[in-house]
C-alpha positions in Angstrom: 0.5 0.4 0.5 0.5 4.5 2.8 2.9 2.3 1.4 1.2 1.3 1.0 -0.7 2.4 2.3 -1.9 -1.0 2.5 -6.8 -0.9 2.2 -5.5 -3.6 2.3 -5.0 -3.0 5.6 -8.6 -2.6 6.5 -8.8 -6.1 6.1 -7.5 -8.9 8.0 -4.9 -10.6 6.6 -4.4 -7.8 4.5 -2.9 -7.7 2.0 -1.3 -5.4 2.3 -0.4 -5.6 1.0 -6.8 -10.8 -4.6 -13.8 -15.0 -8.0 -17.3 -17.0 -8.8 -16.7 -17.8 -11.8 -19.5 -16.3 -10.6 -20.1 -17.3 -14.1 -19.4 -14.1 -14.3 -21.9 -11.1 -13.5 -22.3 -10.6 -17.3 -23.8 -12.5 -20.0 -21.7 -11.6 -22.8 -19.1 -14.2 -23.6 -15.3 -13.3 -23.4 -13.1 -14.1 -26.5 -11.1 -16.8 -24.6 -8.3 -16.8 -27.1 -5.8 -19.6 -27.5 -4.7 -21.3 -24.4 -6.8 -18.9 -22.2 -10.0 -20.7 -22.1 -13.0 -21.3 -24.1 -15.0 -19.0 -26.2 -18.1 -19.6 -24.6 -16.6 -19.2 -21.2 -17.9 -15.5 -19.6 -14.8 -13.4 -18.8 -16.5 -11.1 -16.0 -15.1 -11.4 -12.9 -16.5 -10.4 -9.4 -14.2 -9.4 -6.5 -14.5 -7.2 -3.0 -12.5 -4.2 -2.4 -13.9 -3.9 1.2 -14.8 -0.2 1.2 -15.3 3.2 -0.9 -11.5 4.3 -2.2 -10.6 7.7 -0.5 -9.6 9.0 -4.3 -9.4 7.6 -7.5 -6.8 10.7 -8.5 -3.2 9.4 -8.8 -1.7 12.5 -7.0 -4.2 12.1 -4.2 -4.1 8.3 -3.6 -2.8 6.7 -0.5 -3.7 3.7 -0.3 -4.1 0.3 -1.2 -8.0 0.0 -1.9 -7.1 2.7 -4.0 -4.3 1.6 -6.0 -5.9 -1.7 -6.5 -8.6 0.0 -8.6 -5.9 2.5 -10.2 -3.6 -0.6 -11.6 -6.2 -1.6 -13.6 -7.6 1.8 -15.1 -3.7 3.5 -15.7 -0.8 2.4 -16.9 2.7 4.4 -16.0 6.1 4.0 -18.2 6.5 0.8 -16.7 4.7 -1.8 -15.1 5.4 -5.0 -13.2 4.9 -7.8 -15.0 3.5 -11.4 -13.8 7.2 -12.1 -12.8 7.4 -9.2 -10.6 9.9 -7.5 -13.0 9.4 -3.9 -14.6 8.7 -3.8 -18.1 8.3 -1.1 -20.3 4.5 0.0 -20.8 3.3 3.0 -21.6 7.0 3.8 -22.5 7.9 1.7 -25.6 11.4 2.9 -25.3 13.7 3.6 -22.0 17.3 5.0 -22.4 19.2 5.7 -19.1 22.6 7.6 -19.1 26.0 6.6 -17.8 25.9 7.9 -14.8 22.4 6.8 -14.3 20.8 9.9 -13.7 19.1 10.7 -17.0 16.3 8.4 -17.7 15.1 9.7 -21.4 11.4 7.8 -22.3 10.0 7.5 -25.9 6.4 7.0 -25.9 4.2 4.1 -27.6 1.4 5.5 -29.5 -1.3 4.6 -26.8 -5.0 6.9 -26.1 -6.9 8.0 -23.1 -10.3 6.5 -23.2 -11.6 9.4 -24.6 -9.5 8.7 -27.7 -7.0 11.5 -26.5 -3.2 10.8 -27.3 -1.2 10.0 -24.7 1.8 12.4 -24.5 4.8 13.2 -22.2 3.2 16.3 -21.2 0.4 13.8 -19.5 3.2 12.2 -17.7 4.9 15.9 -16.8 1.7 17.6 -15.7 0.7 14.6 -13.2 4.1 14.8 -11.6 4.5 18.1 -10.8 1.0 18.5 -10.0 1.6 16.3 -7.2 4.9 18.1 -6.0 3.4 21.1 -6.2 3.1 21.8 -2.4 -0.9 23.8 -3.1 -2.2 20.1 -3.6 -1.1 18.4 -0.8 -0.2 14.8 -2.3 0.8 12.7 0.6 2.5 10.6 -1.5 4.7 13.7 -3.2 7.6 12.4 -1.3 7.8 9.5 -4.0 8.9 12.2 -6.6 11.8 13.1 -4.4 14.5 11.0 -6.6 13.6 13.5 -8.9 16.0 16.3 -9.3 14.4 19.7 -7.8 11.1 17.3 -6.7 11.7 18.0 -2.7 12.8 21.2 -2.8 9.9 22.3 -5.0 7.4 20.4 -2.8 8.6 21.9 0.7 8.5 25.2 -0.7 12.5 26.2 -1.6 12.5 25.5 -5.0 10.3 26.1 -8.3 8.6 23.8 -10.4 10.4 24.7 -12.9 13.7 23.8 -11.7 12.2 20.1 -11.6 14.1 17.3 -13.8 11.3 16.8 -16.0 12.0 17.7 -19.1 9.2 17.7 -22.3 11.5 17.0 -25.4 8.6 16.5 -27.9 4.7 15.3 -27.5 6.5 11.7 -27.5 9.9 12.2 -25.7 10.2 12.6 -22.2 13.2 13.2 -20.1 13.8 12.7 -16.7 16.9 13.7 -14.1 17.0 12.4 -10.9 18.8 13.6 -8.2 21.3 10.7 -7.4 21.6 7.1 -9.3 18.2 5.2 -8.3 18.4 1.5 -8.9 14.8 1.1 -8.7 13.3 4.1 -10.9 11.9 1.9 -13.2 9.8 -0.1 -10.5 9.0 3.5 -9.1 7.4 4.5 -12.6 5.1 1.8 -12.1 3.7 2.9 -9.1 0.3 5.2 -8.8 2.0 8.4 -8.2 3.7 7.8 -11.2 1.0 7.5 -13.1 0.2 10.1 -16.0 -3.3 12.2 -16.0 -5.0 13.7 -19.3 -3.7 17.0 -18.8 -6.4 18.4 -21.3 -9.1 16.8 -19.3 -7.5 17.4 -16.1 -6.8 21.4 -16.6 -10.5 21.8 -17.6 -12.3 20.4 -14.7 -10.1 20.1 -11.6 -12.8 17.3 -10.0 -12.1 15.0 -13.0 -11.5 12.0 -10.8 -14.4 12.3 -8.4 -17.1 10.3 -10.4 -17.2 8.0 -13.2 -18.1 10.0 -16.2 -16.7 11.2 -19.7 -13.7 13.3 -17.8 -12.6 10.2 -16.0 -10.2 9.6 -18.9 -7.4 6.7 -18.0 -5.2 4.7 -20.4 -4.8 1.4 -18.8 -6.5 -2.0 -19.5 -9.7 -0.9 -17.8 -12.0 1.8 -17.9 -14.4 2.6 -15.1 -17.8 2.6 -16.2 -19.8 2.8 -12.8 -18.8 3.9 -9.5 -21.7 3.7 -7.1 -19.8 5.6 -4.2 -19.8 3.2 -1.1 -21.3 0.1 -2.8 -19.4 -0.7 -6.1 -17.2 0.0 -9.5 -17.3 -1.6 -12.2 -14.6 -1.9 -14.6 -14.8 -2.8 -18.6 -12.0 -3.6 -20.7 -10.6 -0.2 -22.4 -10.7 -1.2 -26.2 -8.2 1.8 -26.8 -5.6 0.3 -24.4 -2.4 -0.6 -26.4 -2.3 -3.6 -25.6 -5.7 -4.7 -25.9 -5.4 -8.1 -27.5 -3.7 -9.2 -24.0 -6.7 -8.5 -22.0 -9.3 -11.2 -21.7 -11.6 -10.0 -19.0 -14.6 -8.2 -20.3 -15.4 -6.4 -17.1 -14.5 -6.6 -13.5 -17.4 -5.8 -10.3 -15.7 -4.5 -7.3 -17.9 -4.3 -4.9 -17.4 -2.6 -1.3 -18.6 -5.5 1.6 -17.0 -4.9 4.9 -17.9 -8.0 6.1 -15.7 -11.0 5.7 -18.1 -13.5 6.8 -20.8 -12.4 4.2 -17.6 -12.2 1.6 -16.5 -15.7 2.1 -20.8 -16.5 1.8 -20.4 -14.4 -1.9 -17.9 -16.6 -2.7 -19.7 -19.8 -2.0 -22.7 -18.7 -3.6 -21.1 -18.0 -6.8 -21.8 -14.1 -6.3 -17.9 -13.5 -6.2 -14.8 -15.0 -7.8 -12.3 -14.2 -4.9 -12.3 -13.9 -1.5 -9.6 -12.7 0.9 -6.5 -10.9 0.4 -5.1 -8.9 -1.3 -8.7 -6.6 -1.9 -10.5 -8.2 1.1 -10.4 -10.4 4.0 -10.8 -14.0 5.2 -13.2 -14.3 8.4 -10.5 -15.4 11.4 -13.0 -18.4 12.3 -12.7 -19.8 8.6 -9.2 -20.1 8.6 -8.5 -23.6 9.8 -11.7 -25.0 7.8 -10.1 -23.5 4.7 -6.8 -25.1 5.2 -8.0 -28.0 6.0 -10.6 -28.2 2.6 -7.0 -27.5 1.2 -8.6 -24.2 -0.7 -6.4 -21.8 1.5 -3.8 -20.0 -1.0 -1.0 -18.1 1.3 1.3 -16.0 -0.2 4.2 -14.4 2.0 4.8 -10.6 0.9 6.7 -7.5 1.7 4.5 -5.7 4.5 4.4 -5.0 8.2 1.3 -4.6 10.3 1.9 -2.0 13.1 0.6 0.3 16.0 2.0 3.6 15.9 2.4 5.8 18.6 1.7 9.7 18.5 4.8 10.6 20.1 3.9 14.3 20.4 1.5 13.7 23.6 1.8 12.1 26.8 2.6 9.2 27.6 3.5 7.8 24.5 6.5 11.1 24.0 8.6 9.3 26.4 10.5 6.2 24.5 10.3 3.8 27.4 6.2 3.8 27.8 7.2 3.2 23.6 8.9 0.4 24.8 6.9 -1.3 27.3 3.9 -1.6 25.2 6.1 -2.7 21.8 7.8 -5.7 24.4 4.5 -6.7 26.1 2.7 -8.1 23.1 2.9 -11.7 22.3 2.8 -11.5 18.5 3.4 -15.5 18.5 -0.4 -15.8 20.2 -2.1 -13.4 18.0 -0.8 -15.2 14.8 -1.6 -19.1 16.3 -5.0 -18.3 17.6 -6.5 -15.3 15.4 -4.7 -14.7 12.0 -4.1 -18.1 11.5 -2.5 -17.5 8.4 1.4 -18.0 8.7 2.2 -14.8 9.0 5.7 -13.6 10.6 5.9 -12.0 14.4 7.7 -8.6 13.4 10.2 -7.6 15.8 11.6 -5.0 13.2 10.0 -2.9 10.5 11.3 -4.1 7.3 10.8 -7.2 6.0 12.8 -10.3 6.1 12.4 -10.3 2.4 14.5 -7.2 2.3 16.8 -7.9 5.8 17.1 -11.5 6.5 17.9 -10.8 10.2 14.9 -9.5 10.7 13.2 -13.0 10.9 14.7 -12.5 14.7 14.7 -8.8 14.5 15.5 -5.9 17.7 14.2 -7.8 20.8 12.4 -10.8 22.0 8.5 -11.5 21.2 6.4 -11.2 24.6 9.4 -9.8 26.9 7.3 -8.8 29.9 9.8 -8.6 31.9 11.8 -6.6 29.8 8.3 -4.4 29.4 7.8 -3.9 33.0 11.4 -2.3 33.8 10.7 0.0 30.5 7.2 1.1 32.3 8.6 1.7 35.5 11.5 3.6 34.0 9.0 5.4 31.7 6.5 6.6 34.5 9.7 7.7 36.8 10.6 10.0 33.8 7.0 11.5 33.6 6.5 11.4 37.0 4.2 9.1 38.3 4.2 6.5 40.8 2.4 4.0 39.2 0.4 2.9 36.1 -2.6 4.0 37.1 -1.8 7.8 37.0 -1.4 7.1 33.2 -3.2 9.5 31.2 -6.0 7.4 29.7 -4.7 5.2 26.4 -7.0 4.8 23.8 -6.3 1.8 20.9 -7.9 3.0 17.4 -8.2 1.1 14.8 -10.2 1.0 11.5 -13.3 -1.4 11.4 -12.9 -4.3 10.4 -13.1 -8.1 12.4 -9.5 -8.9 12.2 -8.7 -5.7 13.7 -10.9 -5.6 16.2 -9.6 -9.0 17.5 -6.2 -8.2 17.7 -7.0 -5.0 19.4 -9.0 -6.5 21.8 -6.3 -9.3 22.6 -3.8 -6.6 22.5 -5.9 -4.3 25.4 -5.9 -7.9 27.4 -2.2 -8.6 27.1 -1.9 -4.9 28.1 -3.8 -5.2 30.9 -2.6 -8.5 32.0 1.4 -7.8 31.5 1.4 -3.6 32.1 -1.5 -3.2 34.4 -2.8 -0.6 31.9 -6.5 -0.2 31.4 -7.2 0.9 27.6 -9.8 1.8 25.5 -10.7 0.7 22.1 -11.9 3.0 19.5 -13.0 2.1 15.6 -14.0 4.6 12.7 -14.5 3.8 8.9 -11.2 3.7 6.7 -11.5 7.2 5.0 -12.5 8.7 8.5 -10.0 6.6 10.4 -7.1 8.1 8.0 -7.7 11.2 8.6 -7.2 11.2 12.2 -4.4 9.4 11.8 -3.1 12.0 9.8 -3.9 14.8 11.7 -2.4 12.7 15.0 -5.8 12.8 16.5 -4.7 9.4 18.3 -2.6 7.8 21.0 -2.3 4.3 19.6 -3.0 3.5 16.3 -3.3 0.2 13.6 -1.5 0.6 10.5 0.0 -1.5 7.7 2.6 -0.7 5.1 3.0 -2.8 1.8 6.4 -2.1 0.1 5.7 0.2 -3.1 8.5 -1.0 -4.3 11.3 -3.8 -3.5 13.5 -1.7 -1.6 14.4 -1.3 2.2 14.2 2.5 2.0 10.7 2.0 1.0 9.9 1.0 4.5 12.1 3.8 6.0 11.8 6.9 4.2 7.9 7.6 5.5 9.8 8.4 8.8 12.4 11.0 7.7 10.0 13.5 8.8 7.7 14.7 11.1 5.2 16.2 9.2 5.9 13.7 6.2 3.0 12.3 4.2 2.7 8.3 6.0 4.9 9.2 8.8 2.1 9.7 11.4 3.9 9.2 14.3 5.3 13.4 15.0 8.8 11.2 15.3 12.2 12.6 14.1 15.7 12.1 14.4 18.6 14.2 12.4 20.8 10.9 12.9 18.4 8.8 11.0 17.7 11.5 8.3 21.5 12.1 7.8 21.8 8.0 7.2 19.3 8.1 4.7 20.4 10.7 2.8 24.1 9.0 2.7 22.8 6.1 1.5 20.9 8.4 -1.7 24.5 9.0 -2.7 26.3 5.9 -1.6 26.6 3.6 -4.9 28.3 0.8 -3.6 25.3 -1.4 -3.1 26.5 -3.1 -0.1 27.3 -0.4 1.9 24.1 1.4 0.7 22.5 -1.5 3.1 24.1 -1.1 5.9 23.6 2.2 5.9 19.5 1.7 5.9 20.2 -1.3 8.4 22.1 1.2 10.2 19.1 3.8 10.0 16.7 1.0 10.9 18.6 0.4 14.3 17.8 4.0 15.5 14.1 3.8 14.6 13.8 0.6 16.9 15.8 2.2 19.4 13.5 4.7 19.7 10.4 3.1 18.8 7.8 5.5 17.2 5.9 2.3 16.1 5.5 -1.4 17.7 5.6 -4.1 15.1 3.4 -6.9 15.0 3.6 -9.3 12.3 5.0 -9.4 8.7 1.8 -9.9 6.5 0.5 -12.6 4.1 -1.8 -12.4 2.0 -4.8 -15.2 2.3 -7.3 -15.7 -0.3 -9.9 -18.4 -1.7 -10.7 -18.3 -5.5 -12.6 -19.7 -8.1 -10.9 -22.9 -9.8 -11.4 -21.7 -13.3 -9.9 -18.2 -13.0 -5.9 -17.7 -14.1 -3.6 -15.1 -14.5 -4.2 -13.3 -11.9 -0.8 -11.6 -10.8 -0.2 -11.0 -7.0 3.0 -9.6 -6.4 5.5 -9.9 -3.6 4.3 -6.4 -2.9 0.5 -7.2 -1.9 -0.5 -5.7 -5.0 -3.1 -7.4 -7.6 -3.4 -7.3 -11.7 -6.3 -8.4 -13.7 -4.6 -7.6 -16.8 -3.8 -11.0 -17.5 -6.8 -12.8 -15.8 -9.1 -15.1 -17.6 -11.8 -17.7 -17.0 -10.8 -21.1 -18.7 
């Protein structure tokens, strides 16, 4: 949330991995039905999403900003409800076989925004499109739980053999490779969203702009996409559950300055400032706490620095450990973030592995860091740190990322004697660079796509995996993940995943920094915004009173 991934990750307290009563942004009064505010209260929401979403195609989306828009405009077979649980959505009925491997979905009568019926073929088309290696979907691996999907995506199998069967227009049958206890959560994720197959086949560029071809099936429809400026969503009157939706419109602006974002909230131009869609200025955090305006919510996400393990000096595990151990995480949280984050000395959040509140090493262990550095220098044939290849720390443009990078730059200089150059770029450009391994150390974050530790581990399974971005791979790590997929005993499966994390942390292709919290300020009259424990946000139930 590339997860995830989440951009949430282009913000400070990100996430990860989200109003002025602004009285709205529009003059029309909302319906404001019983219990949901007065009939004369404008139901028009204004939020900041920080930057241009890289893609609003469900099969190509790979970040939290894109995911934020897609969760409002599309709907999967299931949807995560305000209590954080999956519930039937586009599917009216879900039947699961005794062996937990065959899911049969009966679709409800629903329409696309252009009036076409939502069919089982629309789901089959969307999923197979993402699996097809020709389309280069970086989240295709999320579909590997389906029988035959991995083989088809990696070139060894046929799409015809994938366990996705259109029984009839309203019935979809899905066969899994192994029992997957979180599959109902997965089908709410954006890679599992449907696509209007008729429109997409007629126009491959259907998802590039707002217009007649951008058809969706969720509670809102996109009516404007002014690139790098704003996106406007309006209530979708063809949505099957439209009576639940109270907001008339959502304006999503793209402002990459947290000070401006907070000012716009205070001036009534926004209804929400901060995570999960925007960011708060770090310098304002204490004042917002003192004013009792700041809302803080722990979420399942980790902020980390990835190492390019394919090139010196970070192809050496001891160099990676030296840079990881030489970071004072608590100092970053106390002096910069100020959002009650938790220092991360592991990759899986404590909400999934409780022992990760402590993690695998001590925070700010400078003596250990120096030992690792010396060992790494000897292994690489260098006399001292001054002989290391030039080190560049990359991050996407953001006040918080910049302050964190500057602080860690100083820590590495002081603790290791290493000079580090900083480099930043805008989110879309930055993502491309990281995916191409065009970096040495790069900031990234991950928000859970679903509530299971496998989601934080599987992205590092293959060196060329869509969200790995480190070049690291381990056969032992891969084998443990494979065993966990077939382990029926929940406790034994959990231990396999913990063993896999231990291997990962020993090789240290990533330096964990902190576990996320969401921090935000909102208009007091705004109710019903659903911010999940995974750091995403839904406005289906939101309203102004």
